[in-house]
N, C-alpha and C positions, 0 to 999 in steps of 0.2 A: 504493499500499499504506499509506504514511504517512497518507494522507487517510482510509482505512478506520479506522486506530487512533484519529486525531483525532475522527472522527465518533462512534466507540463511546465514547470518553472523554467527549465532550459529552453524548451520549445518556444514559449512565449517571449523569452528574453531575446533569443536569436531572431525570431520573427519581428519583433518589434524593432530591434536594431536595424534589420535589413529594410523594414518598411520605412523607418526613418531616413535612411540613406537615400532610398529611392525617391521619397517626396521632398528631400531637401533640394533637388534640382529644379523644383517648381519656382517660377517667378511669383513673388508675392503679388496678391491682386491689389488694385487700386483701393478697394474697400473690403474690410473683412467680410461684410455680409454678402459680397459677390462670390464667396467660395460655395460651391454646390457639392454637397457630399456624393451626389451621383456621378460626379466627374472623377472623383478620387477613388470610390470604393465600388465594388461589385454589389455589396449588400452590407447592411448594418443590422446585426443581430446581438442579443444579450441573453445570457443565462443568469437569472436573478433568483437566488436561492437563500432560505433562511430556516433555522430551527430554534423553536422557543420551547418545545416540550421534549424533556430529556428523561432518560432512565439511568439505571446503574450508578445511582448516588449523584448524579450531576442535577443541580437545582434547575427548575424551569426558569426561563427568562420571563420578565414582564411582558405585557402586550405590545412593546414597541418593535418587536421583529416583524410581526404582520404589517404593522403600519409602514414600517420602512420598506419592506418588499414592495408594498403597493405604491408608495410614493416614488420609489426609485423606477419601478416599471412604468409608472404614468409619465415621469419625466422622460424617460428613454422613448417611450412610445411617441411623445410629443415632438422628439427630435428625429423621428423616422426610424426608429429601430423596431424590428420584430422582436418581441420578448417572450422568452420561455420562462414561466415562474414555476418554482419548486419550494413548497412550504411543508415543514414538518414530516418529511419522508424519513423512512428508515434508512440506515446506511446502505443497504442493498438497492433500495429504490432510487436513492440519490445517485449512487454510482451508475446505475443503469440509465438514468435520464441524462446525466453529465456525459457519460460515454456516447450516448446517442447524439447528443447536441454536438460534441466534438467531431464524431464521424461525420455528421451531415454538413458542417460549416468550416472546420479547421484546415481542411484540404484546399480552400480557396485562398490564394495568397493575397487576393485583393479584398478580401472580406474584412469588415471592421468588426471586431468581436470584443464585447465586454462581458466580464464574468465578476458577479458581485455575490458576496456571502455574507449573511448576518448570523451570528450564533457564538457559541462558546469557543474560546480558544483554550490552549494548554500551554504551561511552561514547563520545560525540563532542563535543569542546569543552565538557567538564564537564557534559553532558546525557546522562542515561542513557536507553537505548532497548532494547527487546527486539529482538533480531536477527531479521530475516526476518518479523516479525509486524506 
């Protein structure tokens, strides 16, 4: 599981660096408002997930997670993103949805992809990790 997280982090770091290099050669527009996302990206998609209901000794989080997920999804939708929401899934359900999302969109190197997660984190020896993901 940790290997998947590490591979995703490396993939997104490399992808973002190469995307930034590709886009750096564009001439700046006269007005920022004149930038059209459709000219830069083949699609804009987001995976917006959160967990507020826990088990195995983890305390549930107050109602803010669902509100956060809905507000982030609404904002991204208003900016032209297709949003996939995932709330309070089991670890297996989350992994299945996340893997399906990546399979569908991550292969397109012109896609603009945002991944947002709200939930508990975990710290081991001063290093922070998302629990179970």
